[in-house]
DOFIMAR-818544 format. One record per residue (C-alpha): x, y, z; residue number from 0. Coordinates in nm, 3 decimals, always signed. Layout:
N
+---------+---------+---------+------+
!    east !   north !      up ! paro !
+---------+---------+---------+------+
!       X !       Y !       Z !  NUM !
...
+---------+---------+---------+------+
***
This chain:
414
+---------+---------+---------+------+
!    east !   north !      up ! paro !
+---------+---------+---------+------+
!  -1.914 !  -3.594 !  -3.711 !    0 !
!  -2.221 !  -3.693 !  -3.510 !    1 !
!  -2.375 !  -3.448 !  -3.265 !    2 !
!  -2.324 !  -3.692 !  -2.976 !    3 !
!  -1.953 !  -3.708 !  -3.057 !    4 !
!  -1.928 !  -3.326 !  -3.060 !    5 !
!  -2.108 !  -3.305 !  -2.726 !    6 !
!  -1.875 !  -3.565 !  -2.579 !    7 !
!  -1.569 !  -3.378 !  -2.703 !    8 !
!  -1.705 !  -3.050 !  -2.567 !    9 !
!  -1.783 !  -3.204 !  -2.231 !   10 !
!  -1.437 !  -3.358 !  -2.219 !   11 !
!  -1.277 !  -3.018 !  -2.290 !   12 !
!  -1.474 !  -2.853 !  -2.007 !   13 !
!  -1.385 !  -3.128 !  -1.763 !   14 !
!  -1.018 !  -3.099 !  -1.861 !   15 !
!  -1.025 !  -2.722 !  -1.802 !   16 !
!  -1.195 !  -2.766 !  -1.467 !   17 !
!  -0.943 !  -3.033 !  -1.368 !   18 !
!  -0.639 !  -2.820 !  -1.461 !   19 !
!  -0.399 !  -2.770 !  -1.174 !   20 !
!  -0.453 !  -2.429 !  -1.013 !   21 !
!  -0.187 !  -2.161 !  -1.016 !   22 !
!  -0.116 !  -2.070 !  -0.656 !   23 !
!  -0.058 !  -1.712 !  -0.545 !   24 !
!  +0.107 !  -1.662 !  -0.206 !   25 !
!  -0.020 !  -1.380 !  +0.017 !   26 !
!  +0.224 !  -1.291 !  +0.296 !   27 !
!  +0.010 !  -1.064 !  +0.514 !   28 !
!  -0.056 !  -0.962 !  +0.877 !   29 !
!  -0.354 !  -1.153 !  +1.014 !   30 !
!  -0.260 !  -1.045 !  +1.366 !   31 !
!  -0.064 !  -0.755 !  +1.514 !   32 !
!  -0.088 !  -0.375 !  +1.477 !   33 !
!  -0.158 !  -0.385 !  +1.102 !   34 !
!  -0.414 !  -0.667 !  +1.096 !   35 !
!  -0.700 !  -0.451 !  +0.961 !   36 !
!  -0.494 !  -0.357 !  +0.658 !   37 !
!  -0.407 !  -0.724 !  +0.617 !   38 !
!  -0.775 !  -0.820 !  +0.611 !   39 !
!  -0.835 !  -0.563 !  +0.338 !   40 !
!  -0.555 !  -0.714 !  +0.130 !   41 !
!  -0.705 !  -1.060 !  +0.165 !   42 !
!  -1.047 !  -0.934 !  +0.055 !   43 !
!  -0.910 !  -0.743 !  -0.243 !   44 !
!  -0.704 !  -1.041 !  -0.358 !   45 !
!  -0.995 !  -1.285 !  -0.327 !   46 !
!  -1.222 !  -1.056 !  -0.527 !   47 !
!  -0.965 !  -1.032 !  -0.807 !   48 !
!  -0.911 !  -1.408 !  -0.813 !   49 !
!  -1.286 !  -1.477 !  -0.825 !   50 !
!  -1.329 !  -1.240 !  -1.120 !   51 !
!  -1.031 !  -1.383 !  -1.310 !   52 !
!  -1.149 !  -1.740 !  -1.255 !   53 !
!  -1.496 !  -1.648 !  -1.381 !   54 !
!  -1.327 !  -1.529 !  -1.702 !   55 !
!  -1.149 !  -1.862 !  -1.745 !   56 !
!  -0.842 !  -1.823 !  -1.524 !   57 !
!  -0.487 !  -1.762 !  -1.644 !   58 !
!  -0.342 !  -1.970 !  -1.929 !   59 !
!  -0.651 !  -2.186 !  -1.895 !   60 !
!  -0.583 !  -2.260 !  -1.528 !   61 !
!  -0.773 !  -2.133 !  -1.224 !   62 !
!  -0.601 !  -1.918 !  -0.962 !   63 !
!  -0.589 !  -2.023 !  -0.597 !   64 !
!  -0.487 !  -1.807 !  -0.300 !   65 !
!  -0.268 !  -1.950 !  -0.027 !   66 !
!  -0.157 !  -1.735 !  +0.265 !   67 !
!  +0.058 !  -1.705 !  +0.575 !   68 !
!  +0.043 !  -1.467 !  +0.871 !   69 !
!  +0.344 !  -1.237 !  +0.913 !   70 !
!  +0.217 !  -1.065 !  +1.232 !   71 !
!  +0.422 !  -0.773 !  +1.087 !   72 !
!  +0.747 !  -0.948 !  +1.186 !   73 !
!  +1.022 !  -0.962 !  +0.921 !   74 !
!  +1.173 !  -1.287 !  +1.047 !   75 !
!  +0.834 !  -1.459 !  +1.032 !   76 !
!  +0.769 !  -1.320 !  +0.685 !   77 !
!  +1.096 !  -1.472 !  +0.558 !   78 !
!  +0.999 !  -1.815 !  +0.693 !   79 !
!  +0.660 !  -1.773 !  +0.526 !   80 !
!  +0.826 !  -1.714 !  +0.189 !   81 !
!  +0.991 !  -2.055 !  +0.209 !   82 !
!  +0.669 !  -2.224 !  +0.316 !   83 !
!  +0.463 !  -2.058 !  +0.042 !   84 !
!  +0.728 !  -2.142 !  -0.217 !   85 !
!  +0.737 !  -2.504 !  -0.098 !   86 !
!  +0.358 !  -2.516 !  -0.131 !   87 !
!  +0.395 !  -2.423 !  -0.497 !   88 !
!  +0.327 !  -2.048 !  -0.507 !   89 !
!  +0.404 !  -1.903 !  -0.850 !   90 !
!  +0.438 !  -1.548 !  -0.712 !   91 !
!  +0.427 !  -1.374 !  -0.376 !   92 !
!  +0.276 !  -1.049 !  -0.257 !   93 !
!  +0.171 !  -0.872 !  +0.061 !   94 !
!  +0.302 !  -0.683 !  +0.357 !   95 !
!  +0.195 !  -0.375 !  +0.550 !   96 !
!  +0.522 !  -0.320 !  +0.732 !   97 !
!  +0.797 !  -0.213 !  +0.491 !   98 !
!  +1.051 !  -0.411 !  +0.694 !   99 !
!  +0.840 !  -0.720 !  +0.622 !  100 !
!  +0.814 !  -0.651 !  +0.249 !  101 !
!  +1.186 !  -0.579 !  +0.214 !  102 !
!  +1.295 !  -0.892 !  +0.402 !  103 !
!  +1.039 !  -1.117 !  +0.233 !  104 !
!  +1.124 !  -0.974 !  -0.110 !  105 !
!  +1.492 !  -1.055 !  -0.070 !  106 !
!  +1.412 !  -1.413 !  +0.025 !  107 !
!  +1.167 !  -1.441 !  -0.267 !  108 !
!  +1.448 !  -1.340 !  -0.503 !  109 !
!  +1.661 !  -1.624 !  -0.365 !  110 !
!  +1.371 !  -1.860 !  -0.440 !  111 !
!  +1.333 !  -1.721 !  -0.793 !  112 !
!  +0.990 !  -1.570 !  -0.725 !  113 !
!  +0.859 !  -1.221 !  -0.792 !  114 !
!  +0.744 !  -1.029 !  -0.484 !  115 !
!  +0.489 !  -0.749 !  -0.514 !  116 !
!  +0.484 !  -0.508 !  -0.221 !  117 !
!  +0.134 !  -0.402 !  -0.121 !  118 !
!  +0.151 !  -0.149 !  +0.163 !  119 !
!  +0.522 !  -0.074 !  +0.182 !  120 !
!  +0.580 !  +0.301 !  +0.173 !  121 !
!  +0.945 !  +0.308 !  +0.280 !  122 !
!  +1.172 !  +0.465 !  +0.018 !  123 !
!  +1.409 !  +0.175 !  +0.078 !  124 !
!  +1.169 !  -0.080 !  -0.079 !  125 !
!  +1.248 !  +0.027 !  -0.435 !  126 !
!  +1.545 !  +0.244 !  -0.341 !  127 !
!  +1.851 !  +0.123 !  -0.152 !  128 !
!  +1.697 !  -0.226 !  -0.098 !  129 !
!  +1.536 !  -0.256 !  -0.441 !  130 !
!  +1.610 !  -0.553 !  -0.670 !  131 !
!  +1.482 !  -0.703 !  -0.994 !  132 !
!  +1.236 !  -0.939 !  -0.825 !  133 !
!  +1.062 !  -0.667 !  -0.620 !  134 !
!  +0.777 !  -0.458 !  -0.763 !  135 !
!  +0.589 !  -0.197 !  -0.561 !  136 !
!  +0.229 !  -0.111 !  -0.647 !  137 !
!  +0.185 !  +0.134 !  -0.360 !  138 !
!  +0.348 !  +0.476 !  -0.360 !  139 !
!  +0.673 !  +0.556 !  -0.178 !  140 !
!  +0.723 !  +0.776 !  +0.128 !  141 !
!  +0.875 !  +1.042 !  -0.095 !  142 !
!  +0.570 !  +1.043 !  -0.327 !  143 !
!  +0.337 !  +1.074 !  -0.027 !  144 !
!  +0.550 !  +1.350 !  +0.126 !  145 !
!  +0.559 !  +1.553 !  -0.193 !  146 !
!  +0.183 !  +1.574 !  -0.233 !  147 !
!  +0.120 !  +1.632 !  +0.139 !  148 !
!  +0.412 !  +1.873 !  +0.167 !  149 !
!  +0.291 !  +2.083 !  -0.125 !  150 !
!  -0.049 !  +2.120 !  +0.041 !  151 !
!  +0.095 !  +2.202 !  +0.384 !  152 !
!  +0.339 !  +2.455 !  +0.238 !  153 !
!  +0.055 !  +2.629 !  +0.058 !  154 !
!  -0.197 !  +2.634 !  +0.344 !  155 !
!  +0.032 !  +2.655 !  +0.651 !  156 !
!  +0.358 !  +2.821 !  +0.542 !  157 !
!  +0.635 !  +2.883 !  +0.796 !  158 !
!  +0.481 !  +2.676 !  +1.077 !  159 !
!  +0.666 !  +2.477 !  +1.345 !  160 !
!  +0.641 !  +2.096 !  +1.334 !  161 !
!  +0.676 !  +1.816 !  +1.589 !  162 !
!  +0.733 !  +1.458 !  +1.467 !  163 !
!  +0.629 !  +1.133 !  +1.638 !  164 !
!  +0.772 !  +0.847 !  +1.435 !  165 !
!  +0.758 !  +0.467 !  +1.435 !  166 !
!  +1.117 !  +0.347 !  +1.483 !  167 !
!  +1.172 !  +0.136 !  +1.169 !  168 !
!  +1.244 !  +0.183 !  +0.799 !  169 !
!  +0.901 !  +0.318 !  +0.693 !  170 !
!  +0.895 !  +0.566 !  +0.980 !  171 !
!  +1.250 !  +0.683 !  +0.920 !  172 !
!  +1.212 !  +0.742 !  +0.546 !  173 !
!  +0.864 !  +0.892 !  +0.583 !  174 !
!  +0.981 !  +1.144 !  +0.842 !  175 !
!  +1.289 !  +1.231 !  +0.641 !  176 !
!  +1.085 !  +1.276 !  +0.321 !  177 !
!  +0.822 !  +1.496 !  +0.490 !  178 !
!  +1.091 !  +1.708 !  +0.654 !  179 !
!  +1.251 !  +1.767 !  +0.314 !  180 !
!  +0.915 !  +1.841 !  +0.148 !  181 !
!  +0.818 !  +2.094 !  +0.418 !  182 !
!  +1.165 !  +2.241 !  +0.479 !  183 !
!  +1.158 !  +2.129 !  +0.844 !  184 !
!  +1.498 !  +1.958 !  +0.849 !  185 !
!  +1.622 !  +2.171 !  +1.143 !  186 !
!  +1.548 !  +1.939 !  +1.436 !  187 !
!  +1.622 !  +2.207 !  +1.695 !  188 !
!  +1.332 !  +2.409 !  +1.556 !  189 !
!  +1.119 !  +2.111 !  +1.448 !  190 !
!  +1.193 !  +1.835 !  +1.703 !  191 !
!  +1.062 !  +1.483 !  +1.721 !  192 !
!  +1.068 !  +1.151 !  +1.907 !  193 !
!  +1.071 !  +0.786 !  +1.803 !  194 !
!  +0.827 !  +0.525 !  +1.935 !  195 !
!  +0.904 !  +0.149 !  +1.937 !  196 !
!  +0.791 !  -0.075 !  +1.652 !  197 !
!  +0.644 !  -0.321 !  +1.694 !  198 !
!  +0.520 !  -0.354 !  +2.052 !  199 !
!  +0.479 !  +0.015 !  +2.133 !  200 !
!  +0.289 !  +0.068 !  +2.458 !  201 !
!  +0.023 !  +0.328 !  +2.530 !  202 !
!  +0.268 !  +0.490 !  +2.771 !  203 !
!  +0.512 !  +0.539 !  +2.480 !  204 !
!  +0.252 !  +0.730 !  +2.280 !  205 !
!  +0.131 !  +0.930 !  +2.582 !  206 !
!  +0.482 !  +1.041 !  +2.670 !  207 !
!  +0.555 !  +1.138 !  +2.308 !  208 !
!  +0.229 !  +1.331 !  +2.274 !  209 !
!  +0.292 !  +1.525 !  +2.595 !  210 !
!  +0.628 !  +1.630 !  +2.452 !  211 !
!  +0.448 !  +1.742 !  +2.137 !  212 !
!  +0.203 !  +1.947 !  +2.345 !  213 !
!  +0.486 !  +2.112 !  +2.540 !  214 !
!  +0.674 !  +2.197 !  +2.220 !  215 !
!  +0.417 !  +2.457 !  +2.114 !  216 !
!  +0.434 !  +2.331 !  +1.754 !  217 !
!  +0.164 !  +2.422 !  +1.503 !  218 !
!  +0.173 !  +2.093 !  +1.312 !  219 !
!  +0.192 !  +1.746 !  +1.466 !  220 !
!  +0.325 !  +1.491 !  +1.216 !  221 !
!  +0.215 !  +1.147 !  +1.336 !  222 !
!  +0.439 !  +0.914 !  +1.137 !  223 !
!  +0.250 !  +0.609 !  +1.260 !  224 !
!  +0.037 !  +0.352 !  +1.081 !  225 !
!  -0.243 !  +0.106 !  +1.148 !  226 !
!  -0.336 !  +0.032 !  +1.507 !  227 !
!  -0.043 !  +0.239 !  +1.637 !  228 !
!  -0.180 !  +0.551 !  +1.470 !  229 !
!  -0.527 !  +0.475 !  +1.608 !  230 !
!  -0.400 !  +0.438 !  +1.965 !  231 !
!  -0.196 !  +0.758 !  +1.940 !  232 !
!  -0.492 !  +0.954 !  +1.798 !  233 !
!  -0.716 !  +0.844 !  +2.086 !  234 !
!  -0.464 !  +0.984 !  +2.333 !  235 !
!  -0.421 !  +1.300 !  +2.123 !  236 !
!  -0.798 !  +1.346 !  +2.142 !  237 !
!  -0.794 !  +1.301 !  +2.522 !  238 !
!  -0.526 !  +1.572 !  +2.545 !  239 !
!  -0.717 !  +1.799 !  +2.307 !  240 !
!  -0.426 !  +1.814 !  +2.064 !  241 !
!  -0.650 !  +1.774 !  +1.759 !  242 !
!  -0.800 !  +2.113 !  +1.852 !  243 !
!  -0.469 !  +2.285 !  +1.927 !  244 !
!  -0.256 !  +2.157 !  +1.638 !  245 !
!  -0.298 !  +2.054 !  +1.276 !  246 !
!  -0.237 !  +1.679 !  +1.276 !  247 !
!  -0.085 !  +1.526 !  +0.963 !  248 !
!  -0.051 !  +1.150 !  +0.909 !  249 !
!  +0.166 !  +1.077 !  +0.603 !  250 !
!  -0.024 !  +0.762 !  +0.503 !  251 !
!  -0.393 !  +0.747 !  +0.594 !  252 !
!  -0.639 !  +0.471 !  +0.512 !  253 !
!  -1.010 !  +0.397 !  +0.539 !  254 !
!  -0.952 !  +0.124 !  +0.797 !  255 !
!  -0.747 !  +0.354 !  +1.021 !  256 !
!  -1.013 !  +0.626 !  +1.023 !  257 !
!  -1.281 !  +0.362 !  +1.075 !  258 !
!  -1.098 !  +0.222 !  +1.377 !  259 !
!  -1.029 !  +0.559 !  +1.539 !  260 !
!  -1.368 !  +0.707 !  +1.449 !  261 !
!  -1.447 !  +1.019 !  +1.243 !  262 !
!  -1.503 !  +1.234 !  +1.552 !  263 !
!  -1.142 !  +1.183 !  +1.662 !  264 !
!  -0.999 !  +1.201 !  +1.308 !  265 !
!  -1.191 !  +1.504 !  +1.178 !  266 !
!  -0.968 !  +1.754 !  +1.001 !  267 !
!  -0.660 !  +1.529 !  +1.000 !  268 !
!  -0.450 !  +1.561 !  +0.684 !  269 !
!  -0.279 !  +1.274 !  +0.505 !  270 !
!  -0.215 !  +1.110 !  +0.171 !  271 !
!  -0.321 !  +0.801 !  -0.019 !  272 !
!  -0.254 !  +0.647 !  -0.360 !  273 !
!  -0.624 !  +0.557 !  -0.383 !  274 !
!  -0.959 !  +0.604 !  -0.208 !  275 !
!  -1.297 !  +0.473 !  -0.311 !  276 !
!  -1.385 !  +0.822 !  -0.439 !  277 !
!  -1.085 !  +0.832 !  -0.675 !  278 !
!  -1.259 !  +0.643 !  -0.961 !  279 !
!  -1.519 !  +0.923 !  -0.973 !  280 !
!  -1.249 !  +1.191 !  -0.977 !  281 !
!  -1.050 !  +1.015 !  -1.250 !  282 !
!  -1.349 !  +0.889 !  -1.451 !  283 !
!  -1.249 !  +0.522 !  -1.412 !  284 !
!  -1.537 !  +0.290 !  -1.498 !  285 !
!  -1.338 !  -0.018 !  -1.395 !  286 !
!  -1.264 !  +0.154 !  -1.063 !  287 !
!  -1.632 !  +0.234 !  -1.008 !  288 !
!  -1.722 !  -0.130 !  -1.078 !  289 !
!  -1.462 !  -0.246 !  -0.825 !  290 !
!  -1.601 !  -0.013 !  -0.557 !  291 !
!  -1.955 !  -0.140 !  -0.623 !  292 !
!  -1.857 !  -0.508 !  -0.623 !  293 !
!  -1.635 !  -0.483 !  -0.313 !  294 !
!  -1.891 !  -0.280 !  -0.118 !  295 !
!  -2.174 !  -0.522 !  -0.198 !  296 !
!  -1.963 !  -0.830 !  -0.125 !  297 !
!  -1.814 !  -0.719 !  +0.207 !  298 !
!  -2.060 !  -0.444 !  +0.315 !  299 !
!  -1.772 !  -0.197 !  +0.362 !  300 !
!  -1.597 !  +0.047 !  +0.133 !  301 !
!  -1.265 !  -0.072 !  -0.012 !  302 !
!  -0.947 !  +0.080 !  +0.130 !  303 !
!  -0.625 !  +0.144 !  -0.057 !  304 !
!  -0.492 !  -0.188 !  +0.081 !  305 !
!  -0.775 !  -0.374 !  -0.089 !  306 !
!  -0.735 !  -0.180 !  -0.413 !  307 !
!  -0.359 !  -0.241 !  -0.424 !  308 !
!  -0.392 !  -0.616 !  -0.364 !  309 !
!  -0.667 !  -0.632 !  -0.629 !  310 !
!  -0.445 !  -0.446 !  -0.876 !  311 !
!  -0.141 !  -0.665 !  -0.807 !  312 !
!  -0.330 !  -0.987 !  -0.879 !  313 !
!  -0.472 !  -0.841 !  -1.201 !  314 !
!  -0.136 !  -0.700 !  -1.314 !  315 !
!  +0.047 !  -1.026 !  -1.250 !  316 !
!  -0.222 !  -1.224 !  -1.432 !  317 !
!  -0.208 !  -0.983 !  -1.725 !  318 !
!  +0.171 !  -1.014 !  -1.745 !  319 !
!  +0.145 !  -1.395 !  -1.744 !  320 !
!  -0.103 !  -1.387 !  -2.030 !  321 !
!  +0.115 !  -1.147 !  -2.231 !  322 !
!  +0.434 !  -1.346 !  -2.162 !  323 !
!  +0.254 !  -1.682 !  -2.199 !  324 !
!  +0.471 !  -1.800 !  -1.913 !  325 !
!  +0.508 !  -1.821 !  -1.534 !  326 !
!  +0.884 !  -1.771 !  -1.557 !  327 !
!  +0.992 !  -1.479 !  -1.338 !  328 !
!  +1.248 !  -1.343 !  -1.586 !  329 !
!  +0.993 !  -1.336 !  -1.867 !  330 !
!  +0.743 !  -1.166 !  -1.637 !  331 !
!  +0.995 !  -0.898 !  -1.540 !  332 !
!  +1.038 !  -0.819 !  -1.909 !  333 !
!  +0.659 !  -0.807 !  -1.954 !  334 !
!  +0.612 !  -0.573 !  -1.657 !  335 !
!  +0.892 !  -0.321 !  -1.705 !  336 !
!  +0.761 !  +0.004 !  -1.859 !  337 !
!  +0.417 !  -0.155 !  -1.902 !  338 !
!  +0.138 !  +0.101 !  -1.877 !  339 !
!  -0.198 !  +0.007 !  -1.733 !  340 !
!  -0.528 !  +0.167 !  -1.635 !  341 !
!  -0.732 !  -0.025 !  -1.380 !  342 !
!  -0.886 !  +0.154 !  -1.079 !  343 !
!  -0.778 !  +0.514 !  -1.150 !  344 !
!  -0.590 !  +0.700 !  -1.423 !  345 !
!  -0.289 !  +0.555 !  -1.608 !  346 !
!  +0.000 !  +0.401 !  -1.415 !  347 !
!  +0.321 !  +0.230 !  -1.527 !  348 !
!  +0.588 !  +0.002 !  -1.383 !  349 !
!  +0.910 !  +0.200 !  -1.412 !  350 !
!  +1.199 !  -0.008 !  -1.544 !  351 !
!  +1.488 !  +0.126 !  -1.337 !  352 !
!  +1.331 !  +0.079 !  -0.991 !  353 !
!  +1.010 !  -0.124 !  -1.045 !  354 !
!  +0.801 !  +0.148 !  -0.880 !  355 !
!  +0.442 !  +0.189 !  -0.998 !  356 !
!  +0.440 !  +0.553 !  -1.105 !  357 !
!  +0.094 !  +0.695 !  -1.039 !  358 !
!  -0.110 !  +0.992 !  -0.922 !  359 !
!  -0.105 !  +1.048 !  -0.546 !  360 !
!  -0.359 !  +1.242 !  -0.338 !  361 !
!  -0.357 !  +1.468 !  -0.031 !  362 !
!  -0.663 !  +1.417 !  +0.187 !  363 !
!  -0.850 !  +1.576 !  +0.475 !  364 !
!  -1.083 !  +1.370 !  +0.697 !  365 !
!  -1.439 !  +1.503 !  +0.667 !  366 !
!  -1.667 !  +1.611 !  +0.947 !  367 !
!  -1.879 !  +1.335 !  +1.099 !  368 !
!  -2.206 !  +1.456 !  +0.947 !  369 !
!  -2.053 !  +1.436 !  +0.599 !  370 !
!  -1.914 !  +1.088 !  +0.664 !  371 !
!  -2.255 !  +0.955 !  +0.767 !  372 !
!  -2.426 !  +1.059 !  +0.444 !  373 !
!  -2.268 !  +0.761 !  +0.269 !  374 !
!  -2.467 !  +0.435 !  +0.251 !  375 !
!  -2.193 !  +0.255 !  +0.445 !  376 !
!  -2.109 !  +0.562 !  +0.658 !  377 !
!  -1.752 !  +0.557 !  +0.529 !  378 !
!  -1.718 !  +0.867 !  +0.311 !  379 !
!  -1.415 !  +0.975 !  +0.511 !  380 !
!  -1.192 !  +1.174 !  +0.278 !  381 !
!  -1.199 !  +1.502 !  +0.094 !  382 !
!  -0.934 !  +1.511 !  -0.178 !  383 !
!  -0.764 !  +1.849 !  -0.134 !  384 !
!  -0.467 !  +1.810 !  -0.372 !  385 !
!  -0.346 !  +1.568 !  -0.640 !  386 !
!  -0.001 !  +1.527 !  -0.791 !  387 !
!  +0.097 !  +1.329 !  -1.100 !  388 !
!  +0.324 !  +1.033 !  -1.053 !  389 !
!  +0.602 !  +1.166 !  -1.274 !  390 !
!  +0.623 !  +1.479 !  -1.056 !  391 !
!  +0.584 !  +1.292 !  -0.726 !  392 !
!  +0.829 !  +1.006 !  -0.786 !  393 !
!  +1.206 !  +1.050 !  -0.747 !  394 !
!  +1.391 !  +1.102 !  -1.076 !  395 !
!  +1.647 !  +0.857 !  -1.213 !  396 !
!  +1.925 !  +1.089 !  -1.091 !  397 !
!  +1.774 !  +1.106 !  -0.739 !  398 !
!  +1.728 !  +0.728 !  -0.732 !  399 !
!  +2.086 !  +0.668 !  -0.845 !  400 !
!  +2.216 !  +0.906 !  -0.580 !  401 !
!  +2.023 !  +0.714 !  -0.314 !  402 !
!  +2.171 !  +0.387 !  -0.442 !  403 !
!  +2.520 !  +0.537 !  -0.460 !  404 !
!  +2.502 !  +0.662 !  -0.100 !  405 !
!  +2.408 !  +0.310 !  +0.011 !  406 !
!  +2.690 !  +0.151 !  -0.192 !  407 !
!  +2.436 !  -0.029 !  -0.409 !  408 !
!  +2.465 !  -0.095 !  -0.785 !  409 !
!  +2.311 !  +0.172 !  -1.008 !  410 !
!  +2.103 !  -0.096 !  -1.180 !  411 !
!  +1.872 !  -0.346 !  -1.014 !  412 !
!  +2.036 !  -0.684 !  -0.960 !  413 !
+---------+---------+---------+------+
***
């Protein structure tokens, strides 16, 4: 065959590959509202993953394309978004910072025959009482977070009195309940608490709740709040001097939350995370180190857990598609269940009976300001004070089945 013919065939192959219809991924995330900073991190993590995959040739020879809708952290809006993203041709859906959003959107995705991957959705209900075959959770659960944080608090502050301020929705409820169990503070007469509205909490709601905490004389203040709500409450706590009088614990911390509140206000606060940008060093993950470097250089900020989770979801879905050689949801479920993977930390796996990503979880303390500022991007916020393996942190099959049984749900995902 002549060289010109070979060149023509090669050029034709390249043009065909470039012209292949993209596979659309639907991101259902908060662009506005109290969790918008976490939403931005998800968008950035997803885009970075898609760019890298496309540079490697895409998935099944087709490029990936991200389409998105704003949930504003409202479940009813998220459900409408699922239909719109599905109608636009999304092959899978992911996103959410509010657990109520992820749960509602996931149920609608199942009706549309699409897998839904929860990003930041810590409520136990996501893969517990509300779990189903089409929902996968890459983040940890409230119980996993509570176990690692509770172990550390029990060791360092045994027998102390707690006061809980909790966002009044599914994540807040299950997070408070899990932390109370982990710290043996179930007696609400001894360890009281108050609920704050979600969404649309006002500053006056947080101020009133924090004054009750101050008057309680508790040793530990558990702020079961997230995103902008946690930031607003911490600013008031700082005004009242509570961060000097009490040990403040926030079940789920993140880089963006500490960044928004400021390290001076957040110093010494305890919390937990499934990932921080220092974790790849701790776990010896070269892929994780490369992600931190690439994300930091691209966006001039350190990646948060939201970004890492979105990045991991896109990569895990793409990997499952390549292994299944299909976009069919049922075939992808089979490819994902019990699949073990190592990406940005140590080994994780998608558990078959609840579709939870079982993984190491970390207890953290926010560093002093002078330590934070030593980092190039002035975002070295967390000291890892305790780690717990996923198999120890996650509920057992028996515990999961008991949760399902108490909610009158089938003992197998449907």
